[in-house]
C-alpha positions as CSV (number, residue, x, y, z in Angstrom):
1,M,10.8,-23.1,22.7
2,T,13.5,-20.6,22.3
3,K,12.8,-17.0,23.6
4,S,13.5,-15.6,20.0
5,L,10.6,-18.1,19.0
6,E,8.2,-17.2,21.6
7,S,8.7,-13.4,20.1
8,L,7.7,-14.6,16.9
9,V,4.8,-16.5,17.7
10,Q,3.7,-13.4,19.9
11,A,4.4,-11.1,16.9
12,A,2.3,-13.4,14.3
13,N,-0.7,-12.4,16.4
14,Y,-0.3,-8.8,15.0
15,R,-3.0,-7.9,12.7
16,G,-2.6,-6.8,9.0
17,R,0.7,-7.0,7.0
18,R,2.7,-7.0,9.9
19,G,1.5,-10.0,11.4
20,R,1.5,-12.1,8.0
21,T,5.1,-10.7,7.8
22,Y,6.2,-12.6,10.9
23,K,3.7,-15.5,10.4
24,S,6.3,-16.0,7.5
25,K,9.2,-15.3,9.4
26,L,7.6,-18.0,12.0
27,R,7.1,-20.5,9.3
28,K,11.1,-20.3,8.1
29,Q,12.2,-20.3,12.0
30,M,9.8,-23.1,12.8
31,A,11.5,-25.1,9.7
32,K,15.1,-24.3,10.7
33,T,14.1,-25.8,14.3
34,F,12.9,-28.6,13.1
35,N,16.2,-29.2,11.2
36,D,18.2,-28.4,13.9
37,D,16.7,-29.5,17.5
38,S,15.4,-32.8,17.7
39,T,13.1,-31.9,20.5
40,F,10.6,-29.8,18.6
41,H,9.3,-32.5,16.6
42,H,8.4,-36.5,17.1
43,N,6.8,-39.1,15.6
44,D,3.3,-40.1,16.2
45,A,2.0,-43.6,16.6
46,D,2.1,-44.2,12.9
47,G,5.4,-43.0,12.5
48,Q,4.5,-39.5,10.7
49,V,6.3,-36.6,11.8
50,V,4.4,-34.0,13.6
51,L,5.1,-30.3,13.0
52,G,4.2,-27.2,15.1
53,V,1.9,-24.9,14.2
54,Y,0.3,-21.8,15.5
55,G,-3.5,-22.4,14.7
56,A,-6.3,-24.5,13.5
57,E,-6.1,-22.3,10.2
58,D,-2.5,-23.0,9.6
59,W,-2.5,-26.6,10.5
60,I,-5.2,-27.2,7.8
61,A,-3.4,-25.2,5.2
62,A,0.0,-27.1,6.4
63,S,-2.1,-30.8,5.8
64,W,-3.4,-29.9,2.9
65,T,0.2,-28.9,1.4
66,K,1.8,-31.9,3.0
67,E,-0.7,-34.2,1.4
68,R,0.0,-32.7,-2.3
69,Y,3.7,-33.2,-1.5
70,L,3.5,-36.7,-0.5
71,A,1.3,-37.5,-3.5
72,G,4.2,-36.0,-5.7
73,E,2.0,-32.8,-7.1
74,K,3.4,-29.7,-7.7
75,T,2.0,-26.6,-5.7
76,S,2.0,-22.9,-6.9
77,Q,0.3,-20.0,-5.4
78,L,-1.0,-16.6,-6.5
79,N,-2.5,-13.8,-4.5
80,G,-4.3,-10.6,-5.0
81,T,-6.8,-7.9,-4.1
82,W,-10.4,-7.4,-6.1
83,I,-12.9,-4.6,-5.2
84,T,-16.3,-5.7,-4.4
85,G,-19.6,-4.2,-4.0
86,T,-20.9,-3.4,-0.9
87,A,-23.5,-6.4,-1.4
88,F,-21.0,-9.1,-1.4
89,N,-21.6,-11.6,0.9
90,L,-18.8,-14.1,1.9
91,Q,-21.2,-16.9,3.3
92,A,-22.8,-17.4,-0.2
93,F,-19.7,-17.3,-2.3
94,A,-18.4,-20.0,-0.4
95,E,-21.4,-21.9,-0.8
96,E,-21.4,-21.5,-4.5
97,H,-18.2,-22.1,-5.4
98,F,-16.3,-24.6,-3.0
99,T,-16.8,-27.9,-2.5
100,H,-16.2,-27.6,1.4
101,Y,-15.0,-24.8,3.3
102,V,-14.0,-23.4,6.8
103,F,-14.9,-20.2,8.4
104,F,-12.0,-18.9,10.9
105,D,-14.1,-15.4,11.5
106,A,-16.8,-13.7,9.7
107,N,-14.4,-12.4,7.1
108,S,-12.4,-15.3,6.6
109,V,-12.7,-18.4,4.6
110,T,-10.7,-21.2,3.3
111,G,-12.3,-23.5,0.5
112,Y,-11.6,-26.1,-1.4
113,T,-12.2,-27.6,-4.8
114,N,-10.5,-30.7,-6.3
115,D,-7.2,-29.3,-7.0
116,A,-7.2,-26.3,-5.2
117,M,-7.1,-24.4,-2.0
118,V,-8.6,-20.7,-1.9
119,K,-8.5,-18.5,1.0
120,V,-11.1,-15.3,0.6
121,M,-10.7,-12.2,3.5
122,T,-13.1,-9.5,3.3
123,S,-12.8,-6.0,4.3
124,R,-14.0,-2.7,3.4
125,N,-15.6,-3.4,-0.3
126,K,-12.4,-5.5,-1.4
127,I,-11.4,-9.1,-1.0
128,D,-7.8,-10.2,-0.5
129,A,-7.4,-13.9,-2.1
130,E,-4.4,-16.4,-1.8
131,I,-4.9,-19.3,-4.2
132,S,-2.8,-22.7,-4.0
133,G,-3.0,-25.8,-6.2
134,D,-1.6,-26.8,-9.3
135,I,-0.6,-24.3,-12.0
136,G,-4.0,-24.9,-14.0
137,S,-6.1,-24.3,-11.0
138,T,-4.5,-21.2,-9.5
139,K,-4.5,-19.4,-13.0
140,E,-8.3,-20.3,-13.7
141,W,-9.1,-19.0,-10.1
142,A,-7.2,-15.8,-11.1
143,T,-9.0,-15.5,-13.9
144,F,-11.8,-15.9,-12.4
145,F,-11.3,-13.1,-9.9
146,D,-10.3,-10.8,-12.5
147,T,-13.9,-11.5,-14.7
148,N,-16.1,-11.1,-11.7
149,F,-14.2,-8.2,-9.9
150,K,-12.2,-5.2,-10.7
151,K,-8.6,-5.8,-9.9
152,A,-7.0,-3.3,-7.2
153,E,-4.1,-2.2,-9.1
154,S,-2.4,-0.3,-6.2
155,L,-3.0,-0.5,-2.5
156,I,-2.5,2.0,0.3
157,E,-1.1,0.3,3.3
158,W,-1.9,2.7,6.4
159,V,-0.2,1.9,9.5
160,Y,-1.9,3.2,12.3
161,N,-0.2,1.9,15.7
162,S,2.9,1.3,17.0
163,H,2.6,-2.3,16.8
164,G,2.5,-2.4,13.2
165,D,-0.9,-2.8,12.4
166,D,-2.4,-1.9,9.4
167,I,-5.0,-1.8,6.8
168,S,-5.1,-1.9,3.2
169,V,-7.1,0.0,1.0
170,P,-7.5,0.1,-2.8
171,L,-6.3,3.5,-4.4
172,N,-9.4,5.6,-4.8
173,Y,-8.3,8.2,-7.6
174,R,-9.3,10.6,-10.5
175,P,-7.1,11.3,-13.4
176,A,-5.4,14.4,-13.0
177,I,-6.0,17.5,-15.6
178,R,-3.3,18.7,-17.4
179,T,-4.1,22.4,-17.0
180,A,-4.5,22.0,-13.3
181,Y,-0.7,21.9,-13.3
182,P,0.8,24.6,-15.3
183,W,3.6,25.1,-13.2
184,I,5.0,21.7,-14.7
185,D,7.0,22.5,-17.7
186,S,5.6,22.7,-20.9
187,S,8.0,20.0,-22.3
188,Y,5.9,17.5,-20.5
189,V,2.9,17.4,-22.6
190,N,0.8,15.2,-20.1
191,I,1.6,15.0,-16.6
192,T,2.2,11.2,-16.8
193,D,5.3,12.3,-19.0
194,Y,7.0,13.7,-15.6
195,I,5.9,10.9,-13.5
196,D,7.4,8.3,-15.5
197,E,10.9,10.4,-15.7
198,Y,10.4,10.3,-12.1
199,I,9.7,6.8,-11.6
200,N,12.3,5.7,-14.0
201,S,15.0,8.1,-12.2
202,E,17.5,7.3,-9.7
203,A,16.7,9.7,-7.3
204,S,14.3,8.4,-4.8
205,V,12.7,11.6,-3.2
206,L,10.1,13.9,-4.7
207,I,8.9,17.2,-2.9
208,L,5.6,18.7,-3.1
209,I,4.9,22.1,-1.2
210,G,2.4,24.6,-1.4
211,P,-0.9,25.6,0.2
212,P,-3.6,23.4,0.8
213,G,-6.0,22.8,-1.9
214,T,-3.4,23.3,-4.9
215,G,-3.5,19.4,-5.9
216,K,-1.0,17.9,-4.4
217,T,-2.8,14.6,-3.1
218,T,-4.4,14.2,-6.6
219,F,-1.1,14.6,-7.9
220,I,0.4,11.6,-5.2
221,K,-2.6,9.4,-6.3
222,N,-2.0,10.0,-10.2
223,L,1.6,8.8,-9.3
224,I,0.9,5.6,-7.6
225,H,-1.7,4.7,-10.2
226,R,0.9,5.3,-13.0
227,S,3.2,3.2,-11.3
228,N,0.9,0.1,-11.0
229,S,2.7,0.0,-7.4
230,N,1.7,0.0,-3.7
231,A,2.3,2.8,-1.0
232,K,2.7,2.8,2.5
233,V,1.4,5.5,4.7
234,T,1.3,6.8,8.0
235,Y,-0.1,9.8,9.9
236,D,1.7,9.3,13.3
237,P,5.1,10.8,14.0
238,K,5.6,8.1,17.2
239,I,5.1,5.2,14.2
240,M,8.1,7.1,12.5
241,M,10.2,7.4,15.0
242,D,10.3,3.2,14.9
243,D,13.1,2.2,12.4
244,G,10.8,-0.9,12.3
245,F,8.2,1.1,10.1
246,F,11.2,1.7,7.6
247,A,12.6,-1.6,7.6
248,G,9.1,-3.0,7.0
249,F,9.3,-0.5,3.8
250,I,12.5,-1.7,2.6
251,D,11.8,-5.4,3.2
252,V,8.7,-5.5,1.0
253,E,7.4,-5.0,-2.3
254,T,5.7,-1.5,-1.8
255,R,7.5,0.8,-3.4
256,F,6.1,4.1,-2.1
257,L,6.3,6.2,1.3
258,I,4.4,8.9,1.5
259,M,4.6,11.4,4.1
260,E,1.6,14.0,4.0
261,D,1.3,17.2,5.7
262,A,5.1,16.5,6.6
263,D,6.3,20.0,7.7
264,E,7.9,19.1,10.9
265,F,9.7,16.5,9.1
266,L,11.2,18.2,6.4
267,Q,12.7,20.9,8.4
268,S,16.4,21.6,9.0
269,R,18.1,19.2,11.6
270,V,19.7,22.7,12.9
271,E,15.9,23.4,14.0
272,G,15.7,20.0,16.0
273,N,14.4,18.0,13.5
274,T,15.4,14.4,14.4
275,M,13.4,12.4,12.1
276,M,15.8,13.8,9.1
277,H,18.4,11.3,9.6
278,K,16.2,8.3,8.7
279,F,14.9,9.9,5.6
280,L,18.4,10.3,4.3
281,N,19.9,6.9,5.2
282,V,16.4,5.4,3.6
283,S,16.6,7.7,0.5
284,D,20.2,7.6,-0.1
285,G,22.4,6.2,2.3
286,L,23.8,2.5,3.5
287,I,20.3,0.9,3.5
288,S,18.6,2.4,0.6
289,A,16.9,0.3,-2.1
290,A,17.2,1.6,-5.9
291,D,13.6,0.6,-6.5
292,K,12.1,2.8,-3.5
293,K,10.3,6.5,-3.6
294,M,9.5,8.7,-1.0
295,V,7.4,11.3,-1.6
296,F,6.7,14.1,0.9
297,S,3.6,17.0,0.8
298,T,4.1,20.0,2.7
299,N,2.3,23.3,3.2
300,L,5.6,25.2,4.4
301,P,5.6,28.5,2.7
302,N,9.1,28.2,1.3
303,V,11.7,25.9,0.1
304,A,14.7,27.2,2.1
305,D,12.7,25.7,5.1
306,I,13.4,22.2,3.9
307,D,16.7,20.3,5.1
308,E,19.2,21.0,2.5
309,A,20.7,17.5,2.6
310,L,17.3,16.1,1.4
311,M,17.2,18.3,-1.7
312,R,20.6,17.4,-2.9
313,P,20.8,16.4,-6.6
314,G,21.0,12.7,-7.0
315,R,18.8,12.0,-4.0
316,C,15.9,14.3,-4.8
317,F,14.3,14.6,-8.2
318,D,12.5,17.8,-8.2
319,V,11.0,20.4,-5.3
320,M,7.7,20.5,-7.3
321,Q,6.0,24.1,-6.2
322,F,2.4,24.1,-6.2
323,R,0.2,27.4,-6.1
324,A,-3.2,29.1,-6.5
325,L,-4.5,29.6,-10.2
326,T,-5.0,32.7,-11.9
327,R,-8.1,33.3,-13.0
328,D,-7.3,32.6,-16.6
329,E,-5.7,29.3,-15.6
330,A,-9.0,28.4,-13.3
331,K,-11.0,28.8,-16.6
332,A,-8.4,26.6,-18.5
333,V,-9.1,24.1,-16.1
334,Q,-12.8,24.4,-16.3
335,A,-12.9,24.5,-20.2
336,E,-10.6,20.9,-20.0
337,V,-13.5,19.3,-17.6
338,G,-16.4,20.8,-19.1
339,H,-17.5,22.3,-15.9
340,T,-19.9,25.4,-16.0
341,G,-20.0,26.6,-12.6
342,E,-19.2,30.0,-11.4
343,L,-15.8,30.7,-10.1
344,P,-15.3,32.1,-6.8
345,D,-14.3,36.0,-6.5
346,G,-10.5,37.0,-6.5
347,K,-7.5,37.1,-8.3
348,E,-6.1,33.6,-7.2
349,I,-8.3,30.4,-7.3
350,T,-7.2,27.0,-5.7
351,L,-8.0,23.5,-7.4
352,A,-10.3,22.8,-4.5
353,E,-12.4,26.2,-5.3
354,I,-12.9,25.1,-8.6
355,F,-14.2,21.7,-7.7
356,S,-15.8,22.3,-4.5
357,A,-19.5,22.3,-6.2
358,Q,-20.1,20.0,-9.2
359,P,-22.3,21.3,-11.9
360,S,-25.8,20.2,-10.0
361,G,-24.7,22.1,-7.2
362,K,-23.9,19.6,-4.9
363,T,-20.9,20.0,-2.8
364,F,-18.4,17.5,-2.6
365,V,-17.5,16.1,0.9
366,R,-13.9,17.4,2.2
367,R,-11.8,14.3,3.6
368,K,-9.3,14.9,6.2
369,M,-7.6,11.7,5.8
370,G,-5.6,12.6,2.6
371,F,-5.5,9.9,-0.1
372,V,-6.3,6.7,2.2
373,S,-10.0,7.5,1.6
């Protein structure tokens, strides 16, 4: 086995999306080796070709696909993510819906019916399903999942260590309130009008600047939901120092790269910001991709603190400046949502302060991890 193939085999054991990406690359490399290197494969006693696989799970899937291919059957594949309740039981699901099945761990099962192979993985009240089979069967299974579970329209991929390990969670959002963003030009009747213009523009960068509690995270959630796309995020500066993090963003279908509380990364290169050149290249450089969007949120007090190159027209769609609301603006927000609570004292009131208590008087739990919650 070549050194490069050994590296792929090791990387394929990573958890999360990076591991799945390397598994795909491993299969391609193994196929190339199969064609180019006669020492990698051999014929068994029955004259059948034996292929290398990296585990029992892959062997079972490959064997099933091979049998369909030899029988002259067409095989297609669909995949998706659906939201489940806390009471979802994978074992009971497998017993009810599969003719036979194999568990590879407590949260992953591969099941079979007459014309389909379905791999179901569970985590944090969601299931990821990979459906293989003839076109009719794959569509039937997709319809089954759509009927019995809520489709996760957008996923947030949180990369949490330098190995590229990640978890993906369905976007948790509530519709933004138009009166909560009075600084958005009145020519945009709805917030979605502004979002649509950004999504359809050639500019990749959007910068949201303002104090905490003024609605930046809620706006980001609505942006992702409106696009019906996935987003990638990390909160570890060391991870963003690795070019692989950005290469992974460019190479997959994920459309948004979100940098929350990105104060350090937005400052001028003159101030020693070593990350800015990466953002400039990914957003509008040689390796940029037209459909990719980069959204920064920051608590910096002044737009002048941001590196001018990032705000260049054509690269940056807008720098939206968030602020606290006046009392009249806060009352307008209350009127739009039917909130009857007492406003806090003061001339300026943040959205967080308005919604810090429900009409019942119960306090919302404050989350520290931004929109990955």
